[in-house]
SERO-4910 file (N, C-alpha, C, O; in steps of 0.05 Angstrom, whole numbers):
BEGIN
 pado doro    nc1    nc2    nc3   cac1   cac2   cac3    cc1    cc2    cc3    oc1    oc2    oc3
  Met    A   2688   1076    883   2690   1105    894   2712   1102    911   2728   1121    910
  Gln    A   2718   1080    928   2739   1081    946   2764   1081    929   2783   1095    937
  His    A   2767   1068    907   2790   1068    891   2797   1096    883   2821   1103    884
  Ile    A   2778   1113    875   2781   1141    867   2792   1159    892   2810   1176    888
  Glu    A   2783   1155    913   2791   1167    938   2819   1161    947   2833   1179    956
  Asp    A   2828   1132    943   2853   1123    950   2872   1137    931   2892   1148    940
  Lys    A   2867   1137    906   2884   1150    884   2890   1179    891   2912   1189    890
  Gln    A   2868   1191    899   2870   1223    906   2889   1225    931   2907   1242    932
  Lys    A   2884   1209    948   2900   1211    974   2931   1206    969   2949   1219    980
  Glu    A   2935   1186    950   2961   1178    940   2977   1202    928   3001   1206    933
  Ile    A   2962   1218    912   2974   1238    897   2979   1262    919   3000   1275    917
  Tyr    A   2962   1267    936   2965   1286    954   2990   1281    975   3003   1299    984
  Ile    A   2994   1257    981   3016   1250    997   3042   1254    980   3061   1266    989
  Glu    A   3043   1242    954   3067   1245    939   3071   1275    933   3095   1282    933
  Asn    A   3053   1292    929   3056   1323    927   3067   1334    951   3085   1351    948
  Ser    A   3059   1326    974   3073   1336    998   3102   1325    999   3120   1341   1005
  Ser    A   3108   1301    995   3134   1292    994   3153   1307    973   3176   1314    978
  Trp    A   3141   1309    951   3157   1326    931   3165   1355    942   3188   1364    941
  Lys    A   3143   1368    953   3150   1396    964   3170   1396    984   3186   1415    984
  Arg    A   3173   1377   1001   3192   1375   1021   3220   1370   1015   3239   1376   1030
  Ser    A   3223   1357    990   3247   1346    979   3260   1365    962   3283   1360    954
  Ile    A   3248   1388    955   3260   1407    937   3282   1421    949   3279   1432    971
  Lys    A   3306   1422    936   3331   1433    949   3343   1455    929   3359   1473    936
  Asn    A   3333   1452    902   3346   1471    883   3327   1477    861   3305   1465    858
  Glu    A   3335   1497    843   3317   1503    820   3309   1482    799   3287   1481    788
  Glu    A   3329   1465    797   3324   1442    777   3300   1422    791   3281   1414    777
  Gln    A   3304   1416    814   3284   1402    828   3257   1413    828   3236   1400    826
  Tyr    A   3258   1440    831   3232   1456    831   3219   1454    805   3195   1448    804
  Arg    A   3234   1458    782   3224   1454    756   3213   1427    752   3192   1425    740
  Glu    A   3226   1408    760   3216   1381    760   3189   1377    774   3170   1365    763
  Tyr    A   3188   1386    796   3164   1387    812   3142   1399    796   3122   1387    793
  Gln    A   3147   1426    786   3127   1439    773   3115   1423    750   3091   1424    748
  Ile    A   3129   1409    732   3120   1392    711   3106   1369    724   3083   1365    715
  Trp    A   3116   1354    743   3099   1333    757   3072   1344    766   3050   1333    761
  His    A   3074   1367    781   3051   1379    792   3030   1386    772   3007   1384    779
  Val    A   3035   1392    751   3013   1399    727   3002   1373    719   2977   1371    717
  Glu    A   3017   1352    715   3009   1326    707   2990   1312    731   2970   1299    726
  Ala    A   3000   1318    754   2983   1307    780   2957   1324    782   2936   1314    792
  Gln    A   2957   1350    773   2933   1366    778   2911   1356    754   2886   1356    757
  Glu    A   2924   1350    731   2905   1340    711   2893   1314    718   2868   1311    714
  Thr    A   2908   1294    730   2900   1270    742   2875   1273    762   2853   1262    759
  Leu    A   2883   1292    783   2863   1300    802   2836   1309    793   2815   1303    804
  Asp    A   2840   1324    773   2815   1338    761   2797   1317    747   2773   1318    749
  Lys    A   2811   1294    731   2798   1272    722   2785   1256    741   2763   1246    739
  Leu    A   2801   1252    763   2788   1234    786   2763   1249    799   2744   1236    806
  Lys    A   2765   1275    801   2744   1291    812   2719   1289    795   2696   1285    805
  Gln    A   2723   1290    766   2697   1290    752   2688   1259    750   2664   1256    745
  Lys    A   2703   1239    753   2695   1210    756   2678   1209    782   2656   1198    782
  Lys    A   2688   1219    802   2676   1216    830   2646   1232    828   2625   1222    837
  Gly    A   2646   1253    817   2624   1270    813   2601   1255    793   2577   1256    797
  Arg    A   2611   1241    772   2594   1225    757   2583   1202    773   2559   1196    772
  Tyr    A   2600   1189    788   2592   1164    805   2569   1173    824   2548   1160    826
  Arg    A   2574   1198    839   2557   1205    857   2527   1213    846   2506   1209    858
  Arg    A   2529   1227    821   2505   1234    807   2491   1209    797   2467   1209    798
  Cys    A   2504   1188    789   2491   1163    781   2478   1148    803   2456   1137    800
  Asn    A   2492   1147    824   2481   1133    848   2464   1147    867   2453   1135    885
  Ala    A   2463   1175    864   2442   1191    878   2414   1186    868   2394   1191    882
  Ser    A   2412   1177    845   2385   1174    835   2370   1145    843   2347   1139    837
  Tyr    A   2388   1130    857   2375   1105    866   2367   1105    895   2356   1086    905
***
């Protein structure tokens, strides 16, 4: 579970860094593409975290 949370935190930090570094339209488009991929990864991690919690809640 800690691995999942660490990966989520890493993505949130990278997202913040991306946002601060945008200086023009091209960089913004690159950020948008990256952000969609990052959001998909975050969604998968959230699902894994939920499954992990459900499996361990029954014990």
